[in-house]
C-alpha positions, 0 to 999 in steps of 0.5 A: 072193384073200384080201386083196381079200376082207378089204378088201371086208369091212372095216366102214366105221367112217367112216360111224359117225363121220358118223352119230353126232352126229345119232343121239346128238341123235335118241336124246337128244331123241326116243327117250329122252323117248318111252320114259321117257314110256311107262314113266312112264305105268305109275306112280302117286304117293302123297300124299308124292309117291313113285312106285310101279308101278301097271301099266295102272291109269292107263289104266283110270282114263282110259278107265273112271273117270267123272271122267277118261273124260268129259274124255278121250272129249270131247277125243278126239271134238273132236280127231277133228272137228278132223281131219275139218274139215281133211281136208274143207276144207283139203286139197281147197282145197289141191288146187284152189289147186295145180291153179290155180297150176300152170296156165301161163295164170295170171299172177302165180302166184308172187305168189299162191303166196307170199301163200297160203303166207305165213301158215304162217310166222307164229306160231300165237300171233299168228294166234290173237290176230289172229283173236280180235280180228277175230271179237270182237263188241265191237271186231272188224271182222267184224260191220261187214264182213258188214253192208257186204256184206249178210250181217250177220244171219249174224254171231255170237259164233262163238268164244263158243258151244259149237256153233261154237267148235271149227269156227271154230278149225278154220277158222282153222287151215285158213286158216293152214296151207292153204299146206302141202298146196298146195305139196306137191301143186303140186310133185307136179303140176310133176313130171308129164311134159309128154308125158302132158299133151300126149298128153291134149290131142291126144286131145281132152281138155279141162282138166277131163278132163286133170286128172281122168284124167291128173294126179289119178291121178299125184298120189294118193301125194302126196295120201295123204302130205298126209292122213297129215301132216294127221292127225299134225299135228291130233292134235298140235295145241295152240298155236292152241286154247291161244292163243285159248281158254286151257287150259280150251278153252272154252266148257265144254270144247267146243274141248278137244282131246288137247293141251289135255287133256294140258296140264291133266293134266300141269301142272295148271290152276286147281283141277286139280292136275297129275299127271306120271304121268297126264299121261304116260298121256295122252301115251302114248294120244296116241302110240298113236292117232297110231301106229295111224293111221300104221300103217293108212296104211303097211300098208293105203293105201300098199300098195294105192296101190303095187299100183295103180301096178304 
């Protein structure tokens, strides 16, 4: 009896052999940079470039000092609006397209699905450059197109106004990435058993009632996952704003978000000198904001959804 017990308790070293390469890459390129950033945010630099431990002084400066707090809170608020636009526009459109494309009565659904998803595979820099050309009041085609359909009076330099710059950029981002929530929700709808839908039809439900009372409750976990992915992606956004408006995220920082604020703080731009330690502090606050959002999702929303499923 002792020999089989010893064999059963033998540590599976071969598992470490297979896990080691991936674990080493993950620790080297994800865990270590994250920990080093958190540690670096606790330091400051003097005039000679020497670093010294300063505790939470960088965070106090970011949150309380007028020269730093105003850009920080502006970027955070803009990032929040950027996320809200995606939640209210991108995800509902993705849900609608997924429901439409999952209908067996729709012809050429595979073609439509491919065309809608195609922009997500393009570079954000290309997307930003193309839309900047399209919306340009000088050589863009948007003005002529709106006049051709009788809506020319609504055309404006949307990317050049403080009131509309961020909204326009968010809608461009929605156009590019709406295919991702569409595909995730579409896959969830395909996994719904046909028996449930057939039973709903037999009971006399129309298409809307079947969707609202049968399909939607079953895809709520996927919609919640899409929402948290949207949150993480939006608070990590940088490329589109930088490609269209540059590091200053104009006009007058009206489209400035956390990513562009981090870029200017860390690398410097024009008259602003870069600071590695302050940049690390900004990156740490970005990480904490995303962490709090993810934790709220895991411990509040997901738990309630599991209770609902039970």
